[in-house]
Backbone bond lengths (Angstrom), bond angles and torsions (degrees), N, CA, C in turn:
res aa  C-N    CA-C-N  psi(-1)  N-CA   C-N-CA  omega(-1)  CA-C   N-CA-C  phi
1 X - - - 1.463 - - 1.517 108.47 -
2 X 1.345 114.37 132.55 1.466 119.04 178.96 1.528 108.75 -97.53
3 X 1.330 116.56 134.49 1.463 122.39 178.56 1.520 109.56 -99.08
4 X 1.335 119.06 144.82 1.460 120.26 177.47 1.518 109.55 -65.85
5 X 1.324 115.94 153.75 1.468 119.18 176.94 1.530 110.02 -55.02
6 X 1.337 116.23 149.68 1.465 121.74 -177.05 1.524 111.45 -57.93
7 X 1.323 116.42 -40.29 1.462 120.00 -178.53 1.506 111.61 -63.13
8 X 1.353 116.08 -40.80 1.454 120.13 179.43 1.528 110.52 -66.44
9 X 1.349 116.32 -38.03 1.459 120.54 179.32 1.524 110.70 -61.80
10 X 1.328 117.35 -41.80 1.463 121.75 179.22 1.516 110.47 -62.97
11 X 1.349 116.06 -42.36 1.464 120.74 -179.98 1.525 110.50 -63.19
12 X 1.376 116.21 -43.81 1.449 119.99 -179.42 1.525 112.03 -63.26
13 X 1.336 116.38 -41.82 1.464 120.88 179.08 1.524 110.46 -64.29
14 X 1.338 116.12 -43.42 1.461 120.83 -179.39 1.520 110.50 -63.33
15 X 1.343 116.25 -41.66 1.458 120.01 179.64 1.526 110.97 -64.40
16 X 1.343 115.02 -40.12 1.460 119.29 179.83 1.518 111.59 -62.17
17 X 1.352 116.77 -41.11 1.455 120.48 179.89 1.513 111.57 -69.30
18 X 1.354 115.58 -39.88 1.450 119.15 -178.14 1.517 111.46 -68.89
19 X 1.334 116.85 -32.55 1.452 120.38 -176.65 1.519 112.58 -77.40
20 X 1.335 116.66 -17.14 1.456 120.29 -178.07 1.528 109.64 -76.11
21 X 1.318 120.09 122.49 1.464 120.92 -177.99 1.520 110.47 -66.59
22 X 1.358 116.60 146.15 1.469 119.41 178.92 1.520 110.63 -62.64
23 X 1.308 115.32 147.25 1.464 119.82 179.27 1.528 109.38 -62.21
24 X 1.306 116.72 128.77 1.454 119.99 -178.83 1.528 109.85 -75.97
25 X 1.347 115.04 141.76 1.449 119.36 179.76 1.525 109.46 -79.87
26 X 1.305 117.47 138.92 1.462 119.20 178.35 1.520 110.31 -63.78
27 X 1.317 117.19 138.77 1.454 121.97 -178.18 1.529 109.55 -109.74
28 X 1.312 114.99 132.92 1.457 121.96 173.63 1.523 107.86 -123.26
29 X 1.316 116.77 170.40 1.455 119.26 -179.54 1.524 110.41 -156.34
30 X 1.327 114.82 162.08 1.461 121.62 173.17 1.523 107.63 -152.22
31 X 1.318 116.32 162.06 1.464 121.46 -176.91 1.517 111.07 -101.84
32 X 1.334 114.74 149.79 1.459 121.64 172.67 1.523 107.49 -135.53
33 X 1.312 116.32 158.14 1.459 121.00 173.39 1.520 108.95 -90.77
34 X 1.326 115.95 141.40 1.458 120.80 176.54 1.519 108.82 -115.87
35 X 1.316 115.53 178.88 1.452 119.55 -177.65 1.510 114.05 -64.92
36 X 1.337 117.36 -22.08 1.465 119.40 -177.13 1.526 113.12 -117.32
37 X 1.301 118.66 -24.20 1.470 120.30 -178.65 1.529 109.30 -161.50
38 X 1.328 115.73 -112.23 1.461 121.00 178.93 1.515 108.91 -148.84
39 X 1.315 115.25 169.71 1.465 120.20 -179.83 1.513 108.63 -146.76
40 X 1.332 114.93 153.80 1.456 122.00 177.00 1.513 107.51 -112.26
41 X 1.328 116.52 125.37 1.462 122.48 -178.86 1.521 108.67 -101.02
42 X 1.330 117.07 117.13 1.461 123.04 179.57 1.526 108.79 -105.02
43 X 1.332 115.99 136.39 1.467 119.84 -175.90 1.518 109.50 -155.79
44 X 1.324 115.49 167.94 1.456 121.77 175.53 1.528 109.55 -106.61
45 X 1.311 118.77 120.11 1.466 120.79 176.91 1.529 112.78 -59.91
46 X 1.350 117.33 -22.35 1.461 120.03 177.06 1.527 111.61 -69.42
47 X 1.330 116.13 -23.68 1.459 121.16 -177.18 1.526 110.98 -95.89
48 X 1.333 116.94 -42.70 1.462 121.46 -179.59 1.521 109.51 -150.61
49 X 1.312 115.62 139.02 1.459 119.78 -178.50 1.527 111.19 -71.88
50 X 1.311 114.60 154.69 1.465 120.80 179.55 1.525 111.01 -60.58
51 X 1.331 117.33 -45.83 1.460 120.82 -177.53 1.524 111.52 -61.09
52 X 1.320 116.07 -43.72 1.470 119.42 -179.24 1.523 110.63 -65.78
53 X 1.334 117.25 -44.99 1.459 120.45 -178.12 1.525 111.23 -65.48
54 X 1.327 117.51 -38.19 1.464 119.55 179.45 1.536 110.76 -60.99
55 X 1.311 116.75 -32.30 1.465 119.93 176.53 1.526 110.89 -75.68
56 X 1.321 116.77 -44.25 1.462 120.28 -176.28 1.524 112.55 -68.26
57 X 1.329 117.12 -31.35 1.468 119.19 -177.84 1.530 110.89 -67.85
58 X 1.311 117.68 -13.82 1.463 120.69 174.85 1.524 112.27 -76.51
59 X 1.327 116.37 -3.50 1.462 120.85 173.00 1.526 111.76 -88.55
60 X 1.319 115.86 -2.42 1.470 120.69 179.10 1.525 108.81 -84.64
61 X 1.307 116.61 128.12 1.457 121.52 -173.45 1.527 113.25 -61.91
62 X 1.341 117.75 -28.35 1.456 120.05 -176.64 1.530 112.77 -86.34
63 X 1.313 117.17 -2.84 1.459 121.24 175.07 1.528 109.10 -73.10
64 X 1.322 116.79 131.48 1.463 119.94 179.38 1.524 111.21 -61.13
65 X 1.326 117.82 -23.68 1.463 122.84 178.30 1.530 111.62 -103.95
66 X 1.320 115.99 29.77 1.469 122.41 178.08 1.533 110.50 -54.00
67 X 1.320 116.36 128.34 1.457 120.96 -177.13 1.525 112.91 -69.72
68 X 1.333 116.85 -17.15 1.456 119.56 -177.59 1.510 114.80 -94.66
69 X 1.322 118.50 9.52 1.455 118.60 178.82 1.523 109.83 -71.67
70 X 1.332 116.98 155.28 1.474 119.45 -176.95 1.523 112.36 -52.80
71 X 1.325 114.99 141.21 1.469 120.02 178.18 1.527 108.74 -71.33
72 X 1.337 118.12 162.77 1.469 120.20 -178.63 1.529 111.92 -58.58
73 X 1.319 116.29 136.40 1.455 120.38 173.52 1.527 109.41 -76.53
74 X 1.314 115.77 161.95 1.465 120.11 -175.89 1.516 112.25 -58.22
75 X 1.337 117.23 -29.45 1.459 121.10 -174.35 1.526 114.42 -79.33
76 X 1.331 117.80 -10.78 1.463 119.21 -179.00 1.533 110.26 -58.86
77 X 1.367 115.25 133.62 1.463 119.22 178.19 1.523 109.37 -160.08
78 X 1.328 117.41 84.10 1.479 119.87 176.27 1.529 109.45 -68.16
79 X 1.303 116.39 122.43 1.465 119.84 -173.40 1.530 112.73 -63.43
80 X 1.332 117.37 -27.89 1.461 120.13 -176.54 1.530 112.74 -87.94
81 X 1.313 117.65 -4.64 1.463 120.95 -177.19 1.525 109.48 -86.22
82 X 1.338 118.11 119.01 1.470 120.15 -176.55 1.526 114.09 -68.73
83 X 1.342 117.38 -11.09 1.462 119.40 178.22 1.527 111.87 -70.28
84 X 1.343 116.27 -19.03 1.465 121.02 -176.56 1.523 111.01 -104.20
85 X 1.325 114.50 149.26 1.450 120.73 171.85 1.533 108.61 -86.64
86 X 1.342 118.60 168.12 1.470 120.32 -179.34 1.526 112.09 -45.49
87 X 1.341 115.66 130.34 1.468 121.09 -166.87 1.519 114.44 -74.82
88 X 1.327 117.12 -30.80 1.456 118.11 -172.40 1.517 109.54 62.51
89 X 1.343 116.95 -139.48 1.461 119.76 -179.73 1.534 112.77 -94.33
90 X 1.328 115.89 8.84 1.474 122.16 177.28 1.532 113.11 62.15
91 X 1.305 117.44 29.93 1.462 122.09 174.78 1.522 108.43 -126.59
92 X 1.324 115.63 179.30 1.453 120.80 -179.12 1.531 111.40 -61.41
93 X 1.347 116.99 -17.79 1.464 120.35 178.82 1.521 112.51 -73.80
94 X 1.334 117.71 -16.76 1.462 121.03 179.94 1.528 110.31 -76.82
95 X 1.330 118.10 134.83 1.473 120.76 179.99 1.532 113.27 -59.26
96 X 1.324 116.89 -28.11 1.466 120.06 -176.75 1.532 112.93 -101.39
97 X 1.315 117.25 9.89 1.464 119.39 -173.44 1.527 112.29 -58.50
98 X 1.313 118.20 -50.21 1.461 120.45 -176.34 1.524 112.12 -66.68
99 X 1.326 116.46 -35.38 1.470 118.67 175.88 1.519 110.29 -62.45
100 X 1.324 116.78 -49.19 1.468 120.40 -179.10 1.525 111.47 -66.86
101 X 1.331 116.69 -33.98 1.463 120.11 176.64 1.524 110.40 -62.46
102 X 1.327 116.16 -38.18 1.466 119.84 178.12 1.523 110.74 -65.70
103 X 1.320 118.17 -36.07 1.466 121.55 175.24 1.527 109.51 -58.70
104 X 1.321 116.82 -41.60 1.465 120.90 -179.48 1.526 112.25 -70.36
105 X 1.312 116.75 -35.53 1.472 120.01 175.23 1.522 109.81 -60.17
106 X 1.332 116.92 -45.62 1.466 120.83 179.27 1.528 111.18 -64.35
107 X 1.333 117.13 -37.03 1.466 120.72 178.67 1.529 110.16 -63.35
108 X 1.319 117.16 -40.97 1.463 120.55 177.18 1.509 112.12 -63.76
109 X 1.320 117.02 -39.91 1.463 120.83 178.38 1.524 111.28 -66.27
110 X 1.341 116.76 -36.61 1.470 119.99 175.80 1.529 110.62 -64.85
111 X 1.311 116.48 -37.51 1.462 120.23 178.81 1.525 110.92 -62.76
112 X 1.326 116.56 -39.04 1.463 120.84 177.57 1.524 110.21 -65.20
113 X 1.325 117.22 -43.42 1.461 120.09 179.30 1.524 110.92 -63.09
114 X 1.316 116.98 -40.78 1.462 120.70 179.09 1.522 110.47 -64.20
115 X 1.324 116.23 -40.07 1.463 119.80 176.23 1.522 110.78 -60.69
116 X 1.319 117.86 -45.61 1.465 120.92 -177.47 1.528 111.09 -64.97
117 X 1.320 117.41 -34.68 1.468 120.33 175.52 1.525 110.59 -63.92
118 X 1.316 116.48 -38.86 1.459 120.66 177.73 1.518 110.80 -71.38
119 X 1.317 116.85 -39.80 1.469 120.68 179.25 1.522 111.31 -60.07
120 X 1.332 116.72 -31.11 1.464 120.69 -177.97 1.522 112.93 -67.20
121 X 1.342 117.76 -20.15 1.468 120.14 -179.03 1.531 111.60 -110.66
122 X 1.328 116.72 8.42 1.464 120.37 -177.57 1.527 110.92 -82.66
123 X 1.345 118.07 140.60 1.468 121.40 177.06 1.529 110.64 -75.18
124 X 1.326 115.52 168.04 1.463 121.00 -175.12 1.519 112.94 -60.32
125 X 1.333 117.49 -29.49 1.469 119.84 -179.20 1.531 112.09 -58.07
126 X 1.319 117.08 -26.27 1.459 121.20 -175.91 1.531 113.43 -92.93
127 X 1.319 118.11 5.60 1.468 120.12 -178.80 1.526 113.34 -54.71
128 X 1.347 119.67 -43.97 1.474 118.28 177.20 1.525 112.99 -61.85
129 X 1.326 116.83 -35.39 1.466 120.87 177.79 1.527 110.07 -67.09
130 X 1.322 116.53 -40.46 1.462 120.28 178.85 1.524 111.09 -63.85
131 X 1.320 116.85 -42.99 1.466 120.84 179.63 1.523 110.70 -61.37
132 X 1.316 115.92 -46.12 1.467 121.46 -179.76 1.531 110.84 -62.58
133 X 1.310 116.70 -49.66 1.462 121.14 -176.02 1.517 111.71 -67.16
134 X 1.320 116.87 -41.67 1.469 120.36 179.09 1.521 111.02 -62.15
135 X 1.313 116.78 -41.53 1.459 120.94 178.83 1.526 111.15 -61.27
136 X 1.335 116.26 -44.40 1.459 120.08 -179.45 1.529 111.52 -65.15
137 X 1.322 116.90 -46.40 1.466 120.10 -178.96 1.526 111.74 -63.62
138 X 1.323 116.22 -42.72 1.464 120.27 179.33 1.522 110.73 -58.76
139 X 1.326 115.45 -42.02 1.468 119.47 179.94 1.518 111.25 -66.46
140 X 1.339 117.93 -49.98 1.460 119.78 -174.70 1.524 112.52 -63.48
141 X 1.331 116.64 -37.28 1.467 119.12 176.27 1.523 110.27 -65.40
142 X 1.335 117.07 -43.24 1.461 120.94 179.70 1.528 111.83 -64.83
143 X 1.338 116.48 -36.45 1.461 121.05 -179.90 1.526 110.97 -64.36
144 X 1.319 117.06 -47.86 1.466 120.16 179.96 1.527 111.41 -69.74
145 X 1.311 116.68 -33.63 1.463 120.20 177.22 1.529 110.48 -64.92
146 X 1.328 116.93 -40.85 1.466 120.17 178.72 1.524 110.80 -63.07
147 X 1.327 116.63 -42.93 1.461 119.94 177.73 1.536 110.88 -61.95
148 X 1.335 115.89 -43.77 1.468 120.19 -179.17 1.531 110.29 -62.95
149 X 1.326 116.80 -45.48 1.473 120.09 -179.29 1.525 111.22 -62.11
150 X 1.328 116.42 -38.58 1.473 119.16 178.47 1.531 110.54 -66.02
151 X 1.322 117.16 -42.98 1.462 120.72 -175.87 1.526 112.96 -73.48
152 X 1.323 117.15 -10.99 1.468 120.17 174.94 1.530 111.44 -98.95
153 X 1.334 117.30 -29.44 1.469 120.40 -177.31 1.528 112.96 -108.81
154 X 1.337 117.78 -22.29 1.462 124.16 -177.09 1.523 112.45 55.71
155 X 1.319 115.90 34.83 1.464 121.44 177.07 1.518 109.00 -102.85
156 X 1.336 117.21 120.38 1.458 121.21 -177.75 1.527 111.67 -62.40
157 X 1.317 117.14 -25.75 1.468 120.20 179.90 1.526 111.70 -56.77
158 X 1.321 116.39 -32.59 1.468 120.59 -179.78 1.525 110.47 -59.24
159 X 1.329 117.19 -38.77 1.455 121.27 -175.84 1.529 113.32 -82.78
160 X 1.319 117.22 -7.78 1.468 119.67 178.01 1.524 112.62 -91.72
161 X 1.330 116.57 -13.30 1.466 120.21 -177.70 1.523 111.21 -72.43
162 X 1.323 114.75 152.14 1.464 119.73 178.02 1.521 110.80 -59.12
163 X 1.330 115.90 139.77 1.463 122.32 177.43 1.518 107.64 -115.74
164 X 1.335 116.04 95.72 1.471 121.86 179.02 1.526 111.43 49.77
165 X 1.330 116.07 46.86 1.465 120.44 175.48 1.510 115.07 97.60
166 X 1.316 118.57 -11.48 1.467 121.86 178.02 1.530 108.26 -97.16
167 X 1.321 116.25 132.71 1.461 121.10 -179.25 1.522 110.44 -102.27
168 X 1.334 118.51 99.46 1.468 120.19 178.03 1.522 112.64 -60.88
169 X 1.322 116.18 -32.56 1.465 119.30 -177.91 1.516 111.79 -60.06
170 X 1.329 117.78 -35.73 1.454 120.55 -178.49 1.526 113.18 -97.73
171 X 1.330 117.64 -27.40 1.462 120.93 -175.14 1.528 113.58 -98.44
172 X 1.315 117.49 -22.30 1.465 120.32 -173.06 1.530 111.04 -130.28
173 X 1.318 116.07 41.42 1.462 121.07 -176.25 1.528 111.73 -62.26
174 X 1.325 117.43 -37.47 1.464 120.02 -178.26 1.530 110.89 -63.73
175 X 1.330 116.52 -42.63 1.460 120.18 179.00 1.524 110.60 -65.06
176 X 1.307 116.79 -41.82 1.467 120.42 179.51 1.517 111.16 -64.04
177 X 1.327 116.74 -38.92 1.465 120.43 179.40 1.523 110.29 -65.60
178 X 1.319 116.77 -40.69 1.461 120.09 179.40 1.523 111.12 -64.33
179 X 1.325 116.58 -39.52 1.470 120.59 178.44 1.518 110.27 -65.14
180 X 1.321 116.66 -41.23 1.468 120.56 -179.63 1.528 111.41 -63.72
181 X 1.317 117.64 -33.15 1.464 121.48 -177.76 1.524 112.97 -87.26
182 X 1.331 117.48 -13.65 1.468 120.32 -178.48 1.531 109.97 -62.59
183 X 1.336 116.00 139.97 1.465 119.97 -173.64 1.521 114.27 -95.85
184 X 1.324 118.14 -9.88 1.472 119.57 -178.49 1.525 110.45 -132.01
185 X 1.337 114.51 158.27 1.461 118.97 177.96 1.517 110.69 -64.19
186 X 1.333 116.72 -37.19 1.462 119.57 -179.80 1.517 111.32 -62.04
187 X 1.350 116.57 -41.13 1.464 120.07 178.87 1.527 111.12 -68.91
188 X 1.318 116.96 -40.17 1.462 119.95 177.17 1.534 110.49 -62.45
189 X 1.327 114.94 -40.85 1.467 119.43 177.72 1.527 110.77 -61.42
190 X 1.329 116.93 -46.16 1.471 120.74 -178.77 1.524 110.84 -61.41
191 X 1.312 116.68 -44.92 1.463 120.33 -178.49 1.526 111.60 -67.30
192 X 1.329 115.76 -36.18 1.470 119.69 178.06 1.521 110.76 -68.37
193 X 1.328 115.79 -40.14 1.460 121.17 -176.72 1.518 112.27 -70.84
194 X 1.320 117.62 -32.74 1.455 120.85 -176.23 1.530 112.39 -108.16
195 X 1.318 118.31 -69.26 1.463 121.02 -172.34 1.528 112.23 -61.72
196 X 1.338 115.96 -54.23 1.470 119.17 -177.36 1.518 110.61 -66.93
197 X 1.317 117.12 -47.78 1.466 121.84 -178.51 1.522 110.72 -58.95
198 X 1.329 117.59 -48.32 1.458 120.71 -177.14 1.527 111.99 -66.24
199 X 1.325 116.84 -36.91 1.466 120.47 179.25 1.526 111.14 -65.45
200 X 1.320 117.21 -49.16 1.470 121.02 -178.85 1.527 110.41 -64.33
201 X 1.327 116.33 -42.90 1.457 120.22 179.92 1.530 111.07 -62.76
202 X 1.320 117.72 -42.71 1.464 120.96 -179.82 1.521 111.44 -62.24
203 X 1.316 116.90 -39.45 1.472 120.30 178.53 1.519 111.03 -64.28
204 X 1.316 116.18 -40.14 1.461 118.94 179.75 1.519 111.47 -67.84
205 X 1.326 116.90 -48.73 1.467 121.62 -177.87 1.523 110.38 -59.56
206 X 1.322 117.23 -35.72 1.459 121.15 179.40 1.526 111.22 -58.92
207 X 1.308 116.62 -35.88 1.462 119.97 -178.15 1.520 114.20 -93.88
208 X 1.339 117.37 -11.80 1.462 120.48 -176.13 1.520 112.47 -70.47
209 X 1.333 117.19 -39.50 1.459 119.96 -177.63 1.516 111.94 83.61
210 X 1.318 115.45 -167.73 1.451 122.37 -175.73 1.534 111.35 -93.49
211 X 1.318 115.24 152.74 1.464 120.99 173.55 1.539 108.91 -56.97
212 X 1.349 118.29 133.27 1.470 121.48 -177.25 1.528 113.21 -74.20
213 X 1.328 115.29 74.64 1.456 121.85 -176.77 1.520 112.25 -59.89
214 X 1.344 116.61 -36.31 1.466 119.78 -178.84 1.526 111.35 -61.89
215 X 1.321 117.55 -37.94 1.464 121.25 178.44 1.519 110.56 -66.90
216 X 1.329 116.55 -39.79 1.464 119.49 178.11 1.517 110.93 -63.28
217 X 1.331 116.68 -44.57 1.471 120.31 -179.77 1.529 111.33 -64.73
218 X 1.311 116.91 -36.64 1.467 120.63 177.07 1.522 110.40 -63.12
219 X 1.324 116.16 -39.13 1.464 120.50 177.99 1.524 111.32 -62.20
220 X 1.342 118.36 -50.03 1.461 119.71 -176.13 1.530 111.31 -68.84
221 X 1.323 117.13 -30.73 1.462 119.22 177.13 1.530 110.96 -69.93
222 X 1.325 116.65 -44.84 1.469 120.50 -177.72 1.526 112.68 -66.25
223 X 1.310 117.28 -24.27 1.465 120.53 -177.77 1.533 112.18 -110.49
224 X 1.325 116.37 20.01 1.469 122.22 173.54 1.529 112.27 54.20
225 X 1.327 115.55 45.12 1.457 122.18 179.85 1.530 108.40 -106.39
226 X 1.327 116.04 139.47 1.459 120.83 175.14 1.529 108.31 -128.05
227 X 1.328 115.45 133.60 1.462 120.34 179.20 1.529 108.11 -118.71
228 X 1.315 115.56 118.62 1.471 122.06 178.94 1.531 107.71 -104.71
229 X 1.304 115.06 118.65 1.471 120.12 179.85 1.531 110.51 -98.25
230 X 1.311 116.03 142.92 1.463 122.37 176.31 1.514 109.16 -109.61
231 X 1.319 115.44 126.25 1.457 119.81 174.11 1.501 115.23 77.18
232 X 1.336 118.30 15.03 1.455 121.42 179.83 1.525 109.81 -113.54
233 X 1.316 116.55 141.13 1.453 121.81 173.91 1.512 109.29 -94.74
234 X 1.338 117.68 131.98 1.457 120.79 178.24 1.522 110.38 -72.06
């Protein structure tokens, strides 16, 4: 029996290995709700576990369960939720308003803790998303906390303090002056809820910028993730 030359054997073996297609990674998927419809998230369990990805996908702005959405405002009061007392008219005139407002403050703080737990398992590609989301959550919690503190103490000084980097004293002087001149608690509440709140929020949003979509896309590309949306326009 004649054997092929050693060099030819090496070439044949190399060609055989090169011609063999790479083993395909198993694909799994799960559904999420988005702001307009739903989406299917496709991923490889060899690259990232289902549990980890389900947590990280909540950092995507278009997820209906996005962790960076505004925390509950003081006025939130779902009538069927046993955590709340009877809602009344959901204003300072309601006997249970401050109790229910405190429930919402705690809910916002829980949202921040949940975000930080998710941030702890996020890869470096998502750092810009974490910075953006953390900044927004910190502000919204501080904003509602300032309103709550004012409505319990009725001290105007509370509303002049910086709110996560925004200075109401310099940016919202007109609203503060109107609150100081208001003659009733109901009027002070209305001005705080609308004029002061909207002014401080607008100043913050102006400096926040846009959600870092490029960082999110880099993350899903690097981890072989595909998200198919139904009924949404890009």
